[in-house]
GUMAR-931624 format. One record per residue (C-alpha): x, y, z. Coordinates in steps of 0.001 Angstrom, whole numbers, padded with zeros to 6 digits, always signed. Example, Ala and Ser with C-alpha at 12.3 -4.5 7.8 and 13.67 -1.06 7.14 Angstrom:
# GUMAR-931624
+012300-004500+007800
+013670-001060+007140
***
This chain:
# GUMAR-931624
-034064+022710+049616
-030359+021904+049557
-027882+024600+050486
-024192+025229+050017
-022370+025053+053342
-019041+026165+051934
-018395+029197+049761
-015469+030770+047905
-015058+032976+051006
-014305+029815+053002
-011363+028953+050751
-010311+032599+050423
-009750+032742+054184
-007615+029605+054053
-005537+031079+051241
-005119+034289+053199
-004020+032591+056404
-001407+030653+054459
+000096+034011+053479
-000388+035525+056951
+000214+032679+059364
+000777+034682+062512
-001143+035517+065667
-001721+039267+065093
-003263+038642+061666
-005460+035828+062971
-006713+037846+065919
-007581+040700+063579
-009479+038240+061353
-010897+035913+063990
-014463+037105+063511
-014107+036493+059784
-012742+032990+060496
-015727+032176+062696
-018204+033515+060150
-016891+031992+056923
-014980+028890+058106
-015826+027646+061591
-019588+028166+061641
-020246+026725+058148
-018191+023630+059025
-020055+023186+062312
-023361+023504+060445
-022220+020864+057961
-021209+018503+060781
-024557+019011+062487
-026484+018130+059351
-024317+015321+057936
-024706+013153+061040
-028108+011823+060047
-027119+010505+056582
-023823+009144+057954
-025724+007173+060554
-027576+005480+057696
-024182+003909+056934
-023647+002980+060579
-025732+004081+063535
-022565+004230+065649
-020853+007044+063724
-020336+010231+065728
-020958+013632+064135
-020533+016133+066958
-020836+019810+066050
-019661+021107+069424
-017321+024097+068886
-014676+022403+071029
-013937+018714+071481
-016299+017552+068746
-015795+016395+065181
-014166+019607+063959
-010394+019784+064304
-008993+022932+065886
-007296+025438+063605
-004447+025758+066094
-001362+023677+065315
+000588+021759+067949
+004066+023159+067340
+005787+021649+070385
+007660+018987+068437
+007638+020581+064996
+010300+022603+063216
+007474+024480+061528
+006322+026997+064150
+003449+028448+062104
+000636+028607+064678
-002361+027882+062440
-003464+025183+060042
-004142+026246+056474
-006975+023758+056045
-010215+022904+057828
-011143+019345+058673
-013465+017075+060609
-013508+013445+061685
-016449+011121+062187
-015342+008138+064294
-017385+005150+065300
-019153+005608+068607
-016934+003804+071082
-013713+005052+069566
-013764+008702+070464
-010162+009645+069748
-008732+010598+066380
-006990+007226+065966
-010229+005220+065941
-011741+003948+062682
-013952+006494+061022
-014421+008960+058181
-012573+012217+057540
-013261+015424+055611
-010387+017667+054485
-011030+021127+053041
-008017+022998+051687
-007455+025207+048640
-006438+022774+045924
-006860+019787+048238
-010404+018698+049097
-010916+015032+049875
-012899+012436+051773
-010925+009844+053668
-011319+007182+056259
-009779+004276+058082
-007212+004321+060849
-003941+006276+060734
-000840+005562+062824
-002543+003192+065291
-000754+002201+068470
+001277-001044+068215
-001326-003085+070108
-004117-001833+067837
-002021-002388+064718
-001352-005937+065877
-005063-006593+066320
-005751-005432+062764
-002917-007495+061284
-004032-010590+063196
-007593-010157+061977
-006452-009806+058366
-004214-012859+058688
-006980-014950+060244
-009828-013714+058032
-008403-013564+054506
-011779-014042+052844
-013312-011060+054650
-010301-008890+053813
-010497-009818+050133
-014195-008944+050167
-013277-005400+051246
-010774-004967+048438
-013081-006429+045789
-016270-004671+046896
-017667-003060+043758
-018041+000485+045129
-014811+000360+047136
-012820-000885+044161
-014386+001712+041860
-013813+004755+044080
-011117+003890+046631
-007675+002442+046965
-005927+001290+050113
-003408+003883+051302
-000828+003999+054078
+002817+003642+055040
+004271+000152+054716
+007133-001816+056159
+009783-002929+053707
+009982-006346+055340
+007271-008622+056751
+006342-007739+060343
+007584-010065+063048
+005313-012957+063904
+003871-013460+060425
+005130-015982+057854
+006838-014225+054929
+004914-016452+052516
+001477-015558+053899
-000897-014911+050993
-001696-011434+052367
+001817-010510+053478
+001854-007306+051394
-001216-006084+053304
+000228-007173+056645
+003126-004790+055976
+000798-001784+056188
+001186+000547+059176
-001923+002576+058262
-005189+001379+056757
-006844+004310+055012
-008644+005329+051853
-008891+008687+050093
-011302+010007+047480
-010293+013264+045815
-012894+016006+045516
-012456+019692+044651
-013417+023220+045661
-016169+023485+043067
-017831+020379+044481
-017330+021629+048046
-019182+024845+047227
-022057+022987+045552
-025428+022366+047247
-024856+018681+046440
-021578+018408+048366
-023057+016721+051402
-024524+014005+049173
-021157+013600+047469
-019327+013323+050784
-021776+010739+052144
-021568+008804+048867
-017762+008761+049231
-018025+007552+052822
-020408+004822+051736
-017866+003654+049146
-015189+003410+051839
-017477+001835+054416
-016358-001788+053816
-012892-000882+055101
-014260+000926+058158
-016568-001989+058953
-013681-004445+058685
-011505-002343+061006
-014375-001920+063461
-014907-005671+063556
-011182-006310+063987
-011064-003947+066978
-014348-005233+068426
-016269-001995+067958
-019980-002083+067170
-020924-001376+063593
***
């Protein structure tokens, strides 16, 4: 029997921490955080791995409390003007097997009051990695067009990411795919909502969204010589 992993209490905590983003409040509510946010997300990660691996057997879904698929709630404030110590959302990433850091191709789940979505792709890759992707697009235009015209991808997804204003160096300005070669990120997003997140069918909906975006992830994996 299907179950709801996330509840209104999950989103209530995230709303509360947005109003009380400080260490004393969090420490006083840490047990609540673990009960209604952390543990349900870890349970979801542990159970979603099997259906995700039906998309690709190389996808990682690691429900370890630390160092796994779940992102920490603690913000890195070292280089940020915003010194609030905690994130006001919960999230998880599901990379392909040999790309274990956050910048590897993979899927992403974002849970925030008023902002639930499934995403995927590669965000802010290093210059060498970005160059590999651009070269692969430039040299395999047919495969890239197949991603963009895939029936499920086209129906549910759109390519997202920051772009250069001018063509990147090393590529002819008149290349047929020059507008795609300008991209600095290669990602997709599918908007969901809190009601769906709290439904027993949410895991199916998330996996369905990942499956729609899979052509992009497969293309990126191939470009970077990862197994898919």
